C-alpha positions in Angstrom: 66.8 -94.5 33.6 64.6 -97.2 34.1 64.2 -98.0 37.6 63.4 -101.5 38.8 63.6 -103.8 41.6 64.1 -106.8 39.1 66.0 -107.4 36.4 62.7 -108.1 35.0 60.7 -106.0 34.0 56.5 -107.3 35.2 54.8 -105.4 32.0 56.6 -106.1 29.6 59.0 -109.2 30.5 62.0 -106.8 29.0 65.9 -107.2 31.2 66.6 -104.4 32.4 69.1 -102.9 34.6 69.6 -103.8 38.3 72.4 -103.0 40.2 71.4 -105.1 43.3 70.8 -107.6 40.8 74.0 -107.5 39.0 76.3 -107.2 42.0 74.4 -110.6 43.6 75.2 -112.2 40.0 78.9 -110.7 40.7 79.0 -112.1 44.2 77.6 -115.8 43.6 80.5 -116.0 40.1 82.8 -115.4 43.2 81.4 -117.9 44.7 81.8 -120.5 42.8 85.5 -119.4 41.4 86.6 -120.2 45.8 86.2 -123.9 44.5 87.1 -124.1 40.9 89.6 -120.6 39.8 90.2 -121.8 36.6 87.3 -124.1 35.7 84.7 -125.1 33.6 82.5 -125.8 35.8 78.5 -127.1 36.3 76.1 -126.7 39.1 73.5 -129.5 40.4 70.5 -128.7 43.0 67.4 -131.3 43.4 64.1 -130.1 44.1 61.3 -132.4 45.7 63.9 -134.4 48.6 61.4 -133.5 51.4 58.2 -133.1 49.4 55.9 -135.9 50.7 54.4 -137.0 46.6 55.8 -136.9 43.9 58.9 -137.7 42.1 62.1 -135.9 43.6 63.9 -134.0 40.2 67.7 -132.9 39.9 68.5 -130.3 37.1 72.5 -129.4 35.7 73.2 -126.5 34.6 76.4 -125.2 32.5 76.1 -121.1 32.7 78.1 -119.5 29.9 79.1 -115.1 29.6 79.8 -112.8 31.9 78.0 -112.5 35.4 75.9 -109.7 35.1 73.8 -112.2 31.7 72.8 -113.9 34.9 71.3 -110.8 37.1 68.1 -112.2 39.0 68.9 -116.0 38.9 69.0 -117.0 43.0 68.6 -119.8 45.5 65.4 -120.7 44.1 63.5 -120.3 47.1 64.4 -116.7 48.2 62.1 -115.7 44.1 59.4 -115.4 43.9 57.2 -118.1 41.5 56.9 -115.8 38.7 60.4 -114.7 38.8 61.3 -118.6 38.8 59.6 -119.2 35.8 61.1 -116.2 34.0 64.0 -117.4 35.0 63.4 -120.5 34.2 62.7 -119.5 30.4 65.9 -117.6 30.5 68.4 -121.1 31.5 67.2 -122.9 28.7 67.5 -120.3 26.3 70.6 -119.0 27.3 72.7 -121.3 29.4 75.4 -123.1 27.5 74.3 -126.5 28.7 70.9 -127.9 30.9 69.9 -131.4 32.1 67.2 -132.3 34.5 67.2 -136.1 35.7 63.7 -137.6 37.6 64.0 -140.2 40.5 59.8 -141.8 40.2 57.7 -141.9 43.6 58.9 -146.3 43.4 62.5 -145.3 43.0 62.5 -143.4 46.0 60.3 -146.1 48.0 62.9 -148.6 46.9 66.0 -147.1 47.0 64.7 -144.4 50.2 65.4 -140.9 48.9 68.8 -139.8 49.8 69.6 -143.1 46.7 66.9 -141.4 44.8 68.6 -137.7 44.9 71.5 -138.9 43.9 70.2 -140.9 41.1 67.9 -137.7 40.3 71.7 -135.4 39.9 74.0 -138.9 37.7 70.3 -138.6 35.0 70.6 -134.8 34.9 74.8 -134.7 34.8 74.0 -137.4 31.6 72.5 -134.5 29.9 74.7 -132.3 29.3 77.9 -134.7 29.7 78.2 -134.5 25.8 79.5 -132.0 25.2 82.7 -133.3 27.0 83.0 -129.3 28.5 82.6 -130.3 32.2 85.7 -130.9 34.9 83.8 -130.1 38.1 80.3 -130.5 39.5 78.8 -128.0 42.6 76.6 -129.9 44.5 74.4 -128.2 46.6 74.0 -130.0 50.3 76.2 -132.5 51.7 75.7 -135.5 48.6 77.3 -136.1 45.0 75.2 -137.2 42.2 75.5 -141.3 42.2 78.5 -141.4 39.5 80.1 -139.7 37.2 81.5 -140.4 34.0 85.0 -141.2 33.9 87.6 -137.4 35.0 84.5 -135.4 35.5 84.5 -134.5 39.7 81.8 -133.3 42.3 82.5 -131.1 45.4 79.1 -130.5 47.8 78.6 -127.1 48.6 76.4 -126.9 51.8 74.0 -123.5 50.9 75.1 -124.6 47.5 72.1 -122.6 46.3 73.2 -119.6 48.0 76.9 -119.6 47.2 77.3 -120.2 43.8 75.7 -118.9 40.0 76.0 -122.0 38.5 73.8 -124.2 41.5 71.6 -121.1 41.4 70.2 -122.1 38.4 70.0 -125.2 38.4 67.9 -124.6 42.1 65.2 -123.0 39.8 65.6 -125.4 36.5 64.9 -128.6 39.4 61.7 -126.4 41.3 60.2 -125.5 38.3 60.0 -128.5 36.2 59.9 -130.3 39.2 56.4 -127.9 39.9 55.5 -128.4 36.5 55.1 -131.4 37.4 52.9 -131.5 40.1 50.6 -129.5 38.8 50.3 -132.0 36.0 49.5 -134.4 38.3 47.3 -132.0 39.9 44.6 -133.4 37.0 44.9 -136.9 38.0 44.2 -136.4 41.5 42.8 -133.2 42.5 41.5 -134.4 45.8 44.7 -133.5 47.2 45.7 -130.1 46.2 49.0 -131.2 43.7 48.8 -127.7 42.4 49.3 -125.6 46.1 51.0 -127.7 48.2 53.5 -129.5 45.2 53.4 -132.7 47.4 54.7 -131.0 50.8 53.3 -132.0 54.1 50.7 -128.5 54.4 47.8 -129.0 57.1 45.9 -128.7 53.7 47.5 -131.9 52.0 47.8 -134.1 55.3 44.2 -133.3 56.0 43.3 -134.9 51.9 45.3 -138.1 53.1 43.3 -138.7 56.3 39.8 -138.1 54.1 41.0 -139.7 51.2 43.9 -142.1 52.6 47.7 -142.4 49.8 47.4 -141.8 45.9 49.2 -143.8 43.9 51.8 -140.6 43.5 52.3 -141.0 47.6 55.8 -142.2 48.7 55.0 -144.9 51.1 58.4 -145.6 52.8 57.4 -142.2 54.5 56.0 -142.2 57.9 53.6 -138.9 57.5 52.2 -141.2 54.5 52.7 -144.7 55.8 50.4 -143.4 59.2 47.3 -142.8 56.5 47.6 -146.3 55.2 47.2 -148.2 58.2 43.8 -146.4 59.1 40.5 -146.7 58.2 39.5 -143.9 55.5 37.8 -140.5 57.1 34.0 -141.0 55.2 32.0 -139.1 56.9 
């Protein structure tokens, strides 16, 4: 029998049986049914809400099959970077539908981060609504998309990425997609280290802001960024 701590074999990338991962997937599916028993459900989550730079990204996912199919899917924060990438690829290949919505830095500064996040969610839903199957969207947190098609409803689930399978899948999609955008921005603005901290407020990021000032992809409506745009640069 193959023994593994993961539903993915690290050396081959093959999926192997992992009873703990299956049990977790079943529990996440049951958590979902508490809100949407008998209905076709999708999950929504966002990534990048608390970052100082870069866009906010939302994922919308509709899964299919038994929960065992999705063994390993969990809140993206509980997964390693490698595991997230592997599951991201599986979700794109095997989910009923996947959508990604992005709200730009300009929209964040114009509307505020809450409204930009809700806009990104709505854009993610738009990409999968053509299927006409989803009756209810479960959304991580306390906020729901800025708008939904007629006949659809959204339920906010606090801690939903750790409670509902489809939200957990959406959290992986949003996180990996946004990380990819930040790695690309790192090539344009290498002095900030976006490839390492993906825009969040680490000590290295603050040091770069102090040294270089904000870049065009920093959120100037965020106080930690605006304070550096108003001070003289440290050119020593």
